[in-house]
N, C-alpha and C positions, 0 to 999 in steps of 0.2 A: 640421758637415755636416747635422745634424738641422735646424738653423735655416734653412740654405739650402734644403733640400727643402720645409720648411713654407712659406717665403716664396714659392717658385716655385709651390707648389700653390695658395696663396691668390690669387696673381695670375692663375693659370689659371682658378680658380673665378670670380673677379670679372669677368674678361674675358668669359667665356662667358655668365655669368648675367645681366649687366647691359648688355653692349654689343650684345646681340641684340635684335631686335624681337620682343616676346612673341607677336605675332599669327602669327609664323611657327613657333612652337614647338608648338602643338597644332592639331588640325584645326579649321577654322572652324565656326561654329555649325551650318551646314547639314550638316556631316559628323559631328557629334557623336552623332546618333541612330543606333542600330545599323542596319546594312544587311546582312542575312545572306541576301539573295536569291541563290539558286544555290549557297550554301555548304553543306557537309556536315560532320557530326561523328559521333563514335562513338555518342553518345546517340541521334541520329536513325537511324543505321544499325541499332542494336540494337532500337529500337522497330519499325522496318520489318520486320526479320527475324522478330521475335516477334509481329508483327501487333498491336502495342499502339497504340491510338489515344487520345490524351489531348486533351481539350478545353481550349484555352488559356483561363486566367482573364482577366477584363477587366484591362487595364493601368491602374494607379492611379499616376500621376505617375512612371512608370518603376520603381516599387518592387517589383521581382521579384527573387527569390534564385536564383542560378545555381550549382548544386552540381556538383562534380567529385570522383570517388573513385577511388583507385588502390591496390590491395593489391600489395605487393612484398616480396622478401626481400633481406637485406643481411648481409654477413659482419661479424663482430665482431673487434676487436683481441684477440689472444690465442687466437683460434679459436672456432668455432661460428658459428651464423647466427641472425638475428633476423627476425621477421615484422613488417613495418611497413605501416600503412594511412594513406595521406595523403588528407585530405579538405580541399577548398577550397570556400568559399562566397563568391561575389561578388554584390554588390547595390548599388543606388543609394539614397541617403537623400534625394534630391531630383531635380528635373528634370535629366536627363543632359546637357542642353545646357550646364548651368552647374555640374554637380556631378561630381566624379571617382568612379570605381568604388571602393567599399570592399571589403575582403576579410578573411576570417577563415580561418586554417589550423590544423588539428589533425592531428598526425602521430604517433599513439602507436605504440610498437614494443616488442617483448619477445622474449626467447629461451625463455620459459616455464621458466626456471631461476632466477628471482629477480632477473634484471637487466632493466631496462626504461628507456624514455625517454618522457616525457609532455610534449611541447612544445605550447603554445597561443599563437599569434601573431595579432595584429589590427592592421589599418591602416584606420581609420574616418574618412571625410570627411563632415562635416555638410552640410546643404543649402547650396548656393552656395559650398562650400569655405571657409566662415567659420572652421571649426575642423578640426584634424586630431589624432586620438587614436591613439597608437601603443602597443602592448602586446606584451610578450614574457614569458611565464610558463612555467617548466620545472621538472620534477622528474626527475632522471636518476640511475640507478644502472647505469653502464656502465664497463668498463675503457677505458683509452686509453694509447697509446704516448707516450713522451716521449724526446727526444734531447738535452735540455739546451739551453742558450742559445747562439746564434750560428749562422752559416751554413756552418760547415765541420765539423760533427760527422758522422762516417761513419754510414751506414745501420745498420751492425752494432752501433752504440752504444746502440740503443734498449732501453728497459726498459718494462715494463708497470706502470702505477700504477692504483690503485683508489680510489674515493671516491664519496660521494653528493653530488649537486649540486642546489642550489635557486637559481633565478634569478627575480627579479621586477623587471621594467622597465616603467615607465608614464610616458608623455610626453603633454603637452597643449600644442598649438601653436595660436596665433591668427593669422589673416591680418592683416597690417599694410599690405600693398600687393598688387596683383594678382600671384599666383604666389608671393609671399614671405610666410613665416610665421615667428613666433618664439614660444618658450615654455620651460617648465620641465619637469623630470621627476625621478623618483626611481628609483634603481638599486641593486639588492641582489644580491650574489653570495655564496653560502654553500657552501663546500666542506667536507664532513664526513668525518672519519676518513680522511684522506689517507695512503696507505701503498703501498709497492712490492709487487709480486706476490711477490717473493722477500724474505723477512724479513732476510736478511743484508746487503741493500743499504742503505746510508745515504744518504737522499735529499739532505741538505744537501751532503755530500761529492761526490755524483755531479753535482749541478746546479751546484755552486759558487755557490749563491745562498741567502741566509740569511733570506728572508721567505716564509712560507707553505710551507715544505718539510720541516719536522720530521716524522719518521715518526709515524704515528698521531695526527696533529694536525688541527685545524680552521683554516680561514681565513674571515674574515667581512669583507666590504666593503660599506659602506652609504654612499651619497652622493647628491648632487643634480646634475642636469645642466642646462646652459643650451644651448638648441638654436636654430639658424637653419636654415630649409629653403626652397629655391627649387625648385619642381616644376611643370613644364608638361606632364607626362604625364597623360592622363586614364584610364589603365589600367595599374596597376603589375604585374598578373599577366603581361601580354604588352605591354610598353610600345610605344606608337606613337611616331613621331618627336617628339622633345622633349628637354628637359634636366632632370636631377635634380642638385642640389648641396646638400650638408648639412654643417653644422659642429656638432660636439657637444663641449662642454667639460664634464668631469665632475670634481667635487671630493668626496673621501671623508674628512671630518673625524672626529676621534676622538669628538666628542660625539654622532655618529650611530651609533657602535658599531664603527667601523673601528679595528683595533689600531694601525696606523700611518697617518698622513696620507699620502695619495697622490692624484695628479690625473692626468688623461689628456686628450688631444686627439685627436679623430677627424674627418678631413676626407674626404668622399666625393663624387666627381664622376662623372656618367654622361651621355653624349650619344648620341642615336639619330639617325643620318644617313640620310634616305631616298634611294632611287634612283628610277628611272623610274616603277615602279608606284605607290609611295606618293606621290611628289612630284607626280605628275600627277593624283592623285585616283583612281588605279586601285585595284582590290580586292586585288591580289596583294601579299604581303609581300616586300620587297626592301630590306633595311635593314642598315647597318653600325652595330653597337653598341660603344661604348667605355666602359670602366669603370676608374677609378683611385681608390685610397684611400691615405691616410697615417694611421698610428695610432702614437701615442707616449705613454709614461707620463711624459715630460718629466723624466727623471732621478729620479723619486720612487720610494719603496719599495713598489711594488705586490706583492701576493702572487703567487707563482709562476704559478698557474693563471689569473691575471687579466692576465698580460703579453700584449702583442700576439703573435699566432701565426697562421700561415697556416691558413685554414679556420675560425678562431674569430671571424670577423666576425659581424655581427648575425644574419644569416640562414644562416650557415654554407654559403655558396655559392661562396666564393672557393677558388682552388687546385685546380681539377680537374686531375688528374694527379699529385697529391701526397697522402701520408698527412695526415690532419687533425693539426695541431700539429707537422708535420715540422720547420719552422723557426720559431723564436721569439726575441725579443729585446726590448730596451727601446723600439725603434722598428721599424716595418715599413712598407715601401712596396710597393704592388701595382698592376699595370696589366694589363688584359685587353681584347682586341678579339674580336668575334664577328660573322661575316657570316651573316645569316638570310634564307632565301628559300623561297618556296613551290615545290613540285614540280608539284602539280596545280592547275588553274584553280579548282577548287571549294574549295581551301584545306584539304583533308583531310590531305594529306601535305606536309611541308617538310623542309628540312635546314639544318644549321648547320656552320660550320667556325670554329675559334677557336684562339687562342694566348694564353698568359699568362706573366707574369714576376713574381717576387717577390725581395726582398732585405731582410735584417734587419741591424740594427746589431750589431757585435761587442761582447762584454762588456768587453773591456779597452781597445780603441782607440776604440770608439763609431763606427767607420767602417763604410761599406757596401762590403764587400770581395768578396762572392760572389753572383753572379747565378744564379737558378734558373728556367729556362724550361720550359714544357710546351706541347704542342699536342694538338688533338683534333678530333673531328667527331661529328655526331649526327643522329638522325632525329627528326622532329616529326610527331605525329599529333593532329589536332584532336579534343579530347574534348568541349568545350562551345563552340560557335561564338558563343553570346550573350555569354559573358565572355572569349572568345578564349583559353581555357585549353587548352594543349597538354600531351600526354604527351611528356616529354622523355627520350630515351634516348641517352646520350653515352658515348663512349670517349675517354680522354685518356692521354697518354704523357709521362713525364719520363725522365731517365736512370736512375732507380732504381725506377720504379713505373709500373704500368699500372692504371688504375681504370675501372670501369663505374659509371654514374650514371643513376638513374631518378628523375624528379621530375614533379610537376604544376606547370606554369608554367616560365618562363624562369629561367636562373641569375641574371640581373640585368636 
């Protein structure tokens, strides 16, 4: 079954990525330069209310930085709350007619009781999109729930586990054809002092998984990745009509420090379908976004906390309506659709409605036996019209959980 899903996904990726005319995938050159005439955002409203007047600096090849900042609170597994500040900086490293928007995100959070999360992510496009540099660096001390492997574990089975976590991912991709890039990367996952919140729980017995689960143990994965990327979006913060398709194969050999050799395959496909406003060159957003990914460790012995799990994707944006890590297995398939539309003509307010579905492989049969759907809706408020950054406020429902989500930028 895993092989069938992988083949279907690769065929879908290839069909969309190469059978389309690339000129239809991004705005033509005369649409690439920002046009914010008549648009409003929270930054502009704030300056107007406070009577702040800032003289715009001279434009130098479009190289201006557009900042967005959002303080918010979030509940923690096991109880308590954390204060999180999400900061996004969008900028161009070349003429925006030929260069995609780069962005850097820093979202530190803490509960002021010794637990914190320090994630720093970057997606950098060189002038003319000749190179793409992707980075994900984190240091985290937060508890998390786990339910074990498979799609049929009841919600009441959850236990709280604690550890410190260090992640260091860096990829460099070079353009080999228009919109198509290939490159290498280094990936490190280090889980330190893994232990259940209740000392009497034996993690290997609970998870029925023998790799990276010993109480009070560490797991260390160090590997190289081989990456293919096809991307026709010129703004990943708030994607315009286009396509994103990525293939990542990761190998973790023992000579790089991994205790067990394991490897994984991650296939990610996204398509943004415009309706009247976008398709006719109008300024209002009216887009259907589709996202699907398939993630598998290909039968190898990955440490428990490195297994595919809902919400553990690269940017931790999948699975709205589920606890992070609620379903995990050797393989995971996920699909989501979201309709996005402006409410006001000035682009200040908008809304989304979405639905998603995930399924994981079972530990014994390796079959996909249990489907897990969720639905939701959300409000969008334009924070920075120059980078098209929205404040996203969503509510999502599944049969076990209701979640509230606050972010800068779209989920995908």
